[in-house]
N, C-alpha and C positions, 0 to 999 in steps of 0.2 A: 891471188887465190883467196877464196872466201871460206869461212867456216860454216856457212849455211848448208844444211843437208835437206834435200827433198827429192821426190821422184817426178821429173818433168812429165812423164807419161800420165800421171794422175791429175795434171792441171789442165782444165778445159777453159778456154777463153771463147766467149761468144763475140767474135769480131764482126764489125759491119763495114760497109763502104766508107763511112765517116772515119774509121780508124786508119784508113789508108789515104785519106785526102791530104792535100797540101796543107801544112799547118800555118802557112802564111808568114813564117819567120823570114826576116830579111837580115842579111849580113850587115852588121853595124860598121860603117866606114872607119878605117884606121885614123886615129887622131881624134875621134869623136868622144866627147864626154857625155855620159848618161847617168841619170839619177837612179839608184837601185835601193832595194831593201835586202838586207842579209836574210835570206829565206831559210837556209839550212847550213849547219856546220857539223861535219862528220869528223870524228877523231880517227886518224890513220897513222900508220908507220910506214917508213920507206921500205918497199918490198924488193927493190932492185938490189942484187948483191953488190957490195962495195963498201967504202968507208962509212957511208951514211945508213947502211942497212939497220932497220929497227928503230931509227930516230923518229921522234914524234912530229906530226904535222896535222894541220886542219885542211880538209877539203871543203872550201866555202862556196856555197851556191848563192849568187846574187840574182834577184829578180828585177828585171828592167821595168821601171814604172811608166815608161812612155810606150804606149801601144803602137807607135809608128813602126816599130820593128817586129811586131807580132805579139798578140796577147799572150801573156805569161812567159815571154822570152827569158831565158836564164843564161847566166854566164858563170863560169867556175874558175876558181884559182886555188892552187895548192899553196898553203902558207906554212913554211918551215918554222919549227919551234925549238931550234937549238942555236946556241951561240955560234956566230960565224955565218949563219944562213938565215938570220932573223929579219932581214931587210923588208920583206913584204909585210910581215907582222907589224914592224915598227911604223911603216908608212900607213898601214890601215888604222892602227889605234891613234896615230897622230891625227888623221882625218876625222876620226870619230870624237876627237876631243878628250881622249883617254890616255894621252902620252904621259908617262911618268918614268923618271930615270931611277937607276939603282936596282938592286936585286928585288925581284918581285915575281909573283906567279903570273901566268898569262890569263887573259880573260877566258872564261868558260864558254862553251858553245851557247849555253842559255843566256849569258850576258851579251853575246854578240847578235843572236837572232832577233830580228825585228828592227835593228838599227838601220838608219838611212845613210848612204854615202854615195858620192859621185865617183864613177870609175871611168878611166880612159882606156880606149882600145889601142893597144900597142901595135899589134900586127895580126894578120890572119895566118892560121896554121892549118895544115892538112893532117888528118888522121883517118886512116881506113877509107880514103876516098871522099871524105867530107871536110869542108872548111869550117873552122870555128874561130871565135875571137879570143885573143890572148889579152888579158888585162895588164896594163903597164903603168898604172898610177891611181892614186886615191886623193880625194879632196872632200872637205866638209859638204854635206848634202846641199845642193842648190847653188854652190859658189862657182862651179864651172859649167854645169849642165843647165842650171836655171830651172830645174824641174822638181823642186821640193815637194814631197808628197803632202797633199792637203789632208786635213783630219777626216774628210768624207771618203777619201780614197785609202786611208791608212788601213782600214779593215780589209778591203779587197786585196791589198798587196802584202798584208801581214806585218805592217810597220807598227812600231810602238807609237802611241799617241805623242804628238808634238814633233818639232823638227830640230830641236837643239839637244845635242847629246854631250854630256860631260860627266863621266862616271866617277871622277875623283875630286869633286868639289868639297 
């Protein structure tokens, strides 16, 4: 449920045939590693009733840097931010070179956005009749996919300049 309020009847969109054209996105095969840029990070809480209701998590959007699967293809992962369910977060920051043990705050969305990381497609899942890729692993950019973003492409994909990330030197 969203806290946004607006009247849909007051929103007019000037749609064209291009808006309904095939976007050219291809399903990335299971087991494939692709180089991505962390494009967006949204702070969320678990909304499903149960033991974890209200606990913090990030909804992370990764932008695939290889146009082979479609220009601007995006992948998403829910990253839990509480003890006992922090495995995705730990694997992500390890791949980013930002692993640090002990009590600490998590990286902010601003610190994560623009960083490069290789992701592995674990499986395909179905949601409302559409297939999408589920992420099942992270590695330092270019080590598994071999597609580190060049400086010339960094701006297009929203990457921070350079390909080496170590936030805790």
